[in-house]
Backbone bond lengths (Angstrom), bond angles and torsions (degrees), N, CA, C in turn:
res aa  C-N    CA-C-N  psi(-1)  N-CA   C-N-CA  omega(-1)  CA-C   N-CA-C  phi
1 M - - - 1.452 - - 1.531 108.56 -
2 A 1.284 117.49 134.57 1.457 122.51 -177.96 1.523 111.24 -75.26
3 F 1.336 114.52 156.23 1.462 120.39 -179.41 1.515 111.43 -60.46
4 A 1.326 117.29 -38.68 1.469 121.42 -177.32 1.528 111.72 -65.54
5 D 1.325 117.76 -23.90 1.465 120.23 178.82 1.520 111.78 -68.66
6 N 1.329 117.89 -22.02 1.460 121.59 -177.28 1.520 113.13 -97.11
7 L 1.330 118.54 -3.42 1.458 120.56 -178.66 1.526 110.28 -72.34
8 P 1.319 117.27 127.99 1.470 121.06 -177.92 1.524 112.13 -86.82
9 I 1.320 116.86 63.95 1.465 120.93 -175.55 1.530 110.75 -68.36
10 S 1.313 117.35 -46.88 1.466 120.30 -179.00 1.517 111.52 -63.15
11 E 1.331 116.12 -42.45 1.454 120.15 -179.31 1.526 111.14 -65.77
12 S 1.337 116.78 -41.96 1.460 120.69 179.47 1.528 111.16 -65.32
13 L 1.318 116.54 -40.99 1.456 120.23 177.40 1.523 110.78 -63.81
14 G 1.326 116.56 -38.75 1.458 120.54 177.34 1.517 112.26 -63.99
15 V 1.332 117.45 -40.09 1.463 121.14 177.84 1.525 109.66 -66.02
16 F 1.326 117.42 -42.73 1.460 121.24 179.50 1.529 111.04 -59.37
17 V 1.331 116.01 -49.56 1.464 119.89 -179.17 1.523 110.79 -65.19
18 G 1.317 116.61 -39.37 1.452 120.45 -179.83 1.515 112.76 -64.34
19 V 1.335 117.05 -46.79 1.468 120.42 -179.55 1.519 110.70 -67.25
20 A 1.330 116.73 -44.27 1.466 119.59 179.71 1.531 110.66 -64.00
21 G 1.328 116.75 -41.19 1.459 120.12 179.11 1.518 112.51 -66.83
22 F 1.320 116.93 -39.69 1.458 120.11 178.60 1.529 110.58 -64.85
23 D 1.346 116.62 -43.26 1.470 119.83 176.33 1.524 111.18 -60.01
24 W 1.312 115.96 -42.74 1.460 120.26 -177.94 1.528 110.92 -64.73
25 L 1.334 115.65 -40.24 1.463 118.72 -179.55 1.526 112.72 -72.00
26 T 1.326 117.75 -37.45 1.463 120.19 -175.47 1.514 113.08 -86.65
27 E 1.339 117.58 -36.86 1.462 120.93 -175.37 1.517 113.85 -108.74
28 G 1.308 117.80 -9.92 1.452 120.84 -179.68 1.511 114.35 85.99
29 Q 1.320 117.60 -1.99 1.473 121.21 175.97 1.521 108.72 -150.98
30 A 1.309 115.64 145.19 1.461 121.05 179.62 1.526 109.50 -88.87
31 E 1.313 115.91 145.75 1.459 121.66 174.93 1.528 107.47 -111.92
32 P 1.338 117.45 95.65 1.464 120.24 -174.29 1.535 113.44 -64.71
33 L 1.319 118.40 -32.05 1.461 119.75 -179.83 1.523 110.56 -66.65
34 K 1.323 116.87 -43.28 1.465 121.09 177.80 1.520 110.42 -63.85
35 A 1.309 116.64 -40.88 1.459 120.52 179.24 1.527 111.03 -67.02
36 L 1.322 117.18 -39.87 1.461 121.03 179.23 1.522 111.19 -65.36
37 L 1.319 117.14 -44.47 1.463 120.18 178.62 1.523 111.39 -63.35
38 S 1.312 116.81 -40.79 1.464 120.57 177.64 1.527 110.91 -62.72
39 A 1.317 116.33 -42.11 1.464 120.71 -179.99 1.520 111.14 -66.09
40 L 1.321 117.80 -39.88 1.466 120.55 178.96 1.525 111.33 -66.32
41 V 1.317 117.01 -41.49 1.462 120.17 178.28 1.528 110.64 -64.88
42 A 1.311 116.58 -45.34 1.462 120.04 179.36 1.534 110.63 -62.95
43 G 1.316 116.87 -41.49 1.461 120.53 177.62 1.516 112.14 -62.76
44 G 1.326 117.10 -40.03 1.465 120.96 177.41 1.519 112.42 -64.73
45 V 1.311 116.24 -40.48 1.473 120.46 178.43 1.530 110.28 -65.26
46 I 1.317 116.90 -43.56 1.462 120.81 179.88 1.524 110.29 -65.20
47 L 1.326 117.37 -42.34 1.460 121.36 178.92 1.524 110.66 -61.86
48 A 1.330 117.20 -44.13 1.466 120.72 179.06 1.528 110.79 -64.38
49 A 1.321 117.22 -41.30 1.463 120.13 179.14 1.529 111.18 -64.24
50 R 1.314 116.96 -39.76 1.464 119.73 178.23 1.516 111.33 -65.35
51 R 1.331 117.00 -40.72 1.465 119.99 178.76 1.520 111.44 -65.34
52 L 1.335 116.71 -41.74 1.462 119.88 178.77 1.522 111.33 -65.75
53 A 1.317 116.65 -40.29 1.463 120.29 178.85 1.518 110.80 -65.33
54 R 1.320 116.54 -40.40 1.459 120.12 179.68 1.523 110.81 -68.87
55 K 1.337 116.79 -38.61 1.457 120.26 179.60 1.530 110.18 -64.91
56 G 1.335 117.18 -41.67 1.457 120.94 177.34 1.519 112.30 -64.74
57 R 1.305 116.18 -36.36 1.463 120.82 179.17 1.516 110.83 -71.63
58 D 1.358 117.64 -36.73 1.467 120.99 -179.53 1.529 111.93 -70.35
59 T 1.326 117.77 -32.68 1.457 119.87 -178.04 1.527 111.78 -88.91
60 G 1.314 117.11 -7.30 1.450 120.21 177.88 1.522 113.45 86.29
61 G 1.331 117.10 12.54 1.453 118.55 -177.07 1.415 112.33 -121.49
């Protein structure tokens, strides 16, 4: 499986839109830097979880 197949692009975009939209609704303005950082962190966590799950599946454990 290629590296690009494991990238959580849709999930990261969803987190970005969600955080920016929530900020906009609650504070009246979106903070794109906060939303971008949140999306990158969430994407990294999802990527790590996918790699760990795949590694466990490949080793049979």
